[in-house]
N, C-alpha and C positions, 0 to 999 in steps of 0.2 A: 489563511490569517484574516482575510477580509470578513468572513462570516464570524470567526471567533471574536473579533473586536466590534461587531455590529449587531449580532443576534443575541437574544437572551440565551444564557448558558444551556438550558435544556432543549431549546429549539435547535441550537447548534449540534448538540449531541444526537438529537433525533435525525437531523439531516445527514450528518456524517455516518451514522449507523446504517443508513440506507444507501448513501452514496459510495462509501468505500467498497462494499462487496461488488457493486455494479462496475465500479472503476477497475478493480483488479480482474473481474470476470472479462470485461472488454479487452483489457491488456492481454489476458490469457488467450482469448479467442483470436485477436489480431495476430498474436505471436504464432499461434498454431497455424493459422491460415498462411502466414508468411513462410513458415517452415515447410508446410506440406506443398505449397506451390513451388518452392525452391526445389524440393526433392522430386517433384513430378517433372520439372524441367531439366534436372540434373540427376539421373539415376545413379545409384551406388556403383562405384567402379569407374565412373567417368569424371571424377573430381580432380581438378588440379589444386595447387596450393591455395589460390585465391578463393576458389569455390568452397574449399574445406573451411577456411576462415569465416566465410559468410555463413555457412551452415552452423558452425560452432556458436557464433554470436546470436544467430536466430534461435538456436536451441537454448542458450542461456536465458533469453527473454521468456521463452515458454516455461522453463523450469522455475525461474524466479517469480513470475506472476502467479503460477499455479501454487507454489508454496505459500505465498502471501494470501491468496484467495481462499485456499482450503484450510490452512493450518493457523496462520497468524491473525488474520482479520477477525474471524469469529471469536477467538479467545479475547482479543483486545476489546471488541464490542461488549462481550459479556462482563469484563472488568469495568468498563465504562458505565454500563447500566447499573451494576451493583453499587458502584461508587455514587452514582446519581441518586439512588434510593436512600443511601445514608445521608447525603446532603439534604435531601428533602425532609427527612425525619428530623434533622438538626435545625430546620427552619431557614435554609438558604432561600432567598427570594427567587421565585420562578422567573422573574424578569431581570435578574442580575446578568450583566454583560461582563465577560472577561474572567480574569482570575478571581478566586475567592480568598478570604482571609483564612489561612490555614490554622490560625490559633484556636479556632472553634473545634478543631479536631485533634488538639494536642495530646489528649489521653486516649484517643480512639485507635487502638492497635489494628483493628480490622480495616478501618479506613486507610491508615498508613500503608498496610500491606497491599490493599487493593490499588492504591495510588502507585506504589512502587511497581507492581505487576503491570498495571496499565501503561505506565511510562516506559517500562522495558519493552513491552510488545509494540507500543507506538513507535519507539526507536527502531526496533527490528523492521517494522512495516515501512518506515521511512527509508531505512537503509536498502531494503529490497526494492522499493520503488526507484530509488536512485540508481541501483545496480541495473535494473531493467531498462531504465531510461538510457544509461550509458551504453548498454549492450545494443540498444536500437540505434543510437547515434553512430556507434562504430560500424554497425551493420550497414547503415545508409551511407556512411563515408566510403566504405569498401566498395559498395555498389556504384557510387558516383565516381570513384576514382577510375573505374573501368570504362566510363562513358567517353565518347568523343563527340565533339560538336562540330 
């Protein structure tokens, strides 16, 4: 939100289109590392109930980050870029910060369709990010519950 409210609209889009894929790729890589190191320390067949829970939450993190990185984020960025092109053609100031006046696009069905699709994929991306975050929090909680000081 800080960048959205402080950077010109198209700079924000450019930064996010580079940042999101790297963010989800790092989430995927860290989740895979966590999952693989857990499996190497606890081979199949040696799991108790707690270890199974840890493995499941770790795997959820891997799956969610991968889905977002491979399927959702590229589509979302494509819709964002297409929408930005239309905005530029309509004369939206390149230095504009924040939301734009949507009345300029009242009759533009393509823009409305792109906006709906972008918002849908952005919402899915946010939901997946929240799900991965929650899975990692639960994973860390389960790990820490077994610690003794």
